[in-house]
C-alpha positions in Angstrom: -37.5 23.2 -80.5 -36.4 21.9 -77.1 -36.5 18.3 -76.5 -36.8 17.5 -72.8 -36.0 13.9 -71.7 -37.9 12.7 -68.8 -37.9 9.5 -66.6 -40.4 7.7 -64.7 -40.1 7.5 -60.9 -42.3 5.1 -59.0 -43.0 5.6 -55.3 -44.9 2.9 -53.1 -47.4 4.6 -50.7 -50.2 3.1 -48.6 -53.5 2.6 -50.5 -55.4 4.6 -48.0 -53.1 7.7 -48.6 -53.6 7.4 -52.4 -57.4 7.1 -51.9 -57.5 10.2 -49.7 -55.4 12.3 -52.0 -57.5 11.3 -54.9 -60.7 12.2 -52.9 -59.4 15.8 -52.5 -58.4 15.9 -56.1 -54.7 16.1 -55.5 -52.6 15.8 -58.5 -50.0 13.5 -57.0 -47.6 13.8 -59.8 -47.5 17.5 -59.6 -47.0 17.3 -55.8 -44.2 15.0 -56.1 -42.5 17.0 -58.9 -42.9 20.3 -56.9 -41.6 18.7 -53.8 -38.5 17.2 -55.6 -37.7 20.5 -57.2 -38.0 22.3 -53.8 -35.8 19.7 -52.2 -33.2 20.2 -55.1 -33.3 23.9 -54.6 -32.7 23.5 -50.8 -29.8 21.2 -51.3 -28.2 23.4 -54.0 -28.5 26.4 -51.8 -26.9 24.5 -48.9 -24.1 23.5 -51.0 -23.5 27.1 -52.3 -23.5 28.2 -48.7 -20.9 25.6 -47.7 -18.7 26.7 -50.6 -19.1 30.4 -49.8 -18.3 29.7 -46.1 -15.1 27.8 -47.3 -14.1 30.6 -49.7 -14.8 33.2 -46.9 -12.5 31.4 -44.5 -9.8 31.0 -47.1 -9.9 34.9 -48.0 -10.5 36.1 -44.5 -6.8 37.1 -43.8 -5.8 37.6 -47.4 -7.7 40.9 -47.9 -6.4 44.0 -46.3 -9.5 46.0 -45.0 -7.6 49.2 -44.9 -6.7 48.8 -48.6 -10.1 47.8 -49.5 -11.6 50.8 -47.8 -9.1 53.1 -49.5 -10.0 51.6 -52.9 -13.7 52.2 -52.3 -13.1 55.8 -51.1 -11.1 56.4 -54.3 -13.9 55.0 -56.5 -16.5 57.1 -54.7 -14.5 60.3 -55.2 -14.0 59.4 -59.0 -17.7 59.5 -59.6 
């Protein structure tokens, strides 16, 4: 059994917005959860891209492309 802890997050929105959302049957909590998950995913991907760029810049001049292509050729011939 997995126990998932949750917290309550409250948001103040204009009354008219809540009323209109309710009129259309919008599940506000679900929309907020989905939106927050999408934002989290976007920011994590952004962070990973920054880390990959930094890693790429650090390794750019440390890899001998000739040696790399030689190793790849040897691996292909060995198959």
